[in-house]
C-alpha distance (Angstrom), angle and dihedral (degrees) to the residues before:
residue distance angle dihedral
M1 . . .
F2 3.80 . .
D3 3.80 89.8 .
Q4 3.81 91.3 61.1
N5 3.80 90.7 53.1
F6 3.80 92.6 53.8
M7 3.79 93.2 44.5
S8 3.81 90.3 55.4
L9 3.81 89.7 67.7
P10 3.82 107.8 102.7
G11 3.80 115.5 -111.7
I12 3.80 95.9 2.1
T13 3.79 112.9 173.0
P14 3.82 125.1 -147.4
Q15 3.81 88.8 -112.3
E16 3.81 92.4 54.4
Y17 3.81 91.0 43.3
S18 3.80 93.2 55.4
Y19 3.81 90.8 43.9
L20 3.81 90.5 53.0
Q21 3.80 91.8 48.3
S22 3.79 92.5 53.3
A23 3.81 94.0 42.1
T24 3.80 95.1 50.7
Q25 3.77 96.3 43.6
G26 3.78 110.0 131.3
L27 3.81 97.1 24.4
N28 3.76 117.9 128.4
E29 3.80 121.6 -130.2
Q30 3.81 95.7 -92.3
Q31 3.80 92.8 47.5
L32 3.81 90.1 49.0
R33 3.80 91.6 51.7
T34 3.80 90.3 50.0
F35 3.80 90.8 47.1
L36 3.81 92.7 50.2
M37 3.78 91.9 47.7
I38 3.81 91.6 53.1
Y39 3.81 96.2 38.4
S40 3.80 97.1 47.2
G41 3.80 89.8 57.9
K42 3.80 93.0 51.2
R43 3.81 104.0 39.4
K44 3.78 125.0 95.9
N45 3.77 121.8 -135.8
P46 3.85 111.3 -130.1
S47 3.81 91.4 -131.0
D48 3.81 90.3 52.7
M49 3.80 88.2 49.5
L50 3.82 89.2 54.4
L51 3.80 89.1 53.4
F52 3.82 91.2 49.6
C53 3.82 90.1 49.4
I54 3.81 92.3 51.6
I55 3.80 91.1 48.4
G56 3.81 87.2 47.6
L57 3.79 90.2 53.9
F58 3.81 96.9 50.4
L59 3.81 108.3 23.7
V60 3.81 118.2 12.4
P61 3.80 114.3 19.9
G62 3.78 110.6 -141.1
L63 3.82 96.8 19.2
Q64 3.81 90.9 129.3
R65 3.81 90.7 53.6
F66 3.81 92.7 49.8
I67 3.82 90.4 49.3
I68 3.82 93.1 55.2
G69 3.79 93.2 45.6
Q70 3.81 99.9 -103.0
I71 3.80 94.1 130.6
G72 3.81 96.0 165.1
M73 3.80 92.8 52.7
G74 3.80 89.6 44.3
I75 3.80 91.2 55.7
L76 3.81 90.5 46.0
Y77 3.82 91.0 51.2
L78 3.81 90.5 46.1
L79 3.80 93.8 51.7
T80 3.81 95.6 42.8
G81 3.81 98.9 40.9
G82 3.78 94.1 -107.2
L83 3.81 90.2 -41.3
C84 3.82 88.0 -56.4
L85 3.83 90.2 -43.9
I86 3.81 92.1 -68.1
G87 3.81 94.2 97.7
S88 3.80 91.5 48.0
I89 3.81 91.8 50.5
I90 3.80 90.4 49.1
D91 3.81 89.2 50.5
I92 3.81 90.2 53.2
V93 3.80 90.0 53.2
N94 3.83 91.9 45.7
H95 3.81 98.3 39.3
K96 3.82 92.6 123.1
T97 3.80 91.2 53.0
L98 3.81 91.4 48.8
A99 3.80 90.3 51.5
F100 3.82 93.6 45.5
E101 3.82 94.0 49.3
H102 3.80 90.3 49.1
N103 3.80 90.7 47.3
Q104 3.81 91.2 50.8
R105 3.80 89.5 56.9
M106 3.81 89.7 47.6
V107 3.83 91.0 51.6
F108 3.80 89.0 54.7
E109 3.82 92.7 47.5
S110 3.81 92.3 45.9
M111 3.80 92.0 49.3
Q112 3.80 90.0 51.2
M113 3.80 90.2 52.5
V114 3.82 91.9 48.9
R115 3.80 91.6 49.4
M116 3.79 92.1 48.2
S117 3.80 91.8 50.6
N118 3.81 90.6 59.6
F119 3.80 92.6 66.0
């Protein structure tokens, strides 16, 4: 049953799927529902991240960094034109990694919220 919940997340990768399985091990059904509700609102889909990276390359340098909460890097990209476009191109190539790293942080935050709600 838990597998169906994870697979309903749009654009989930096998790496993220296995990370979610290990992170949510030991949660009961209610805790898992709460976790998924919180996490699904915070996670970034890798295909959406690719779109943000392309927009960051052509329109607003650093948009992808602002979206994932890296405000300092976003300002740096904005002021330097995406680090002279090289940083933006690298982000396009690594868009899945950017999304996965952000999603890992969101798993941690969501788990903390679930654990705090039990008290």
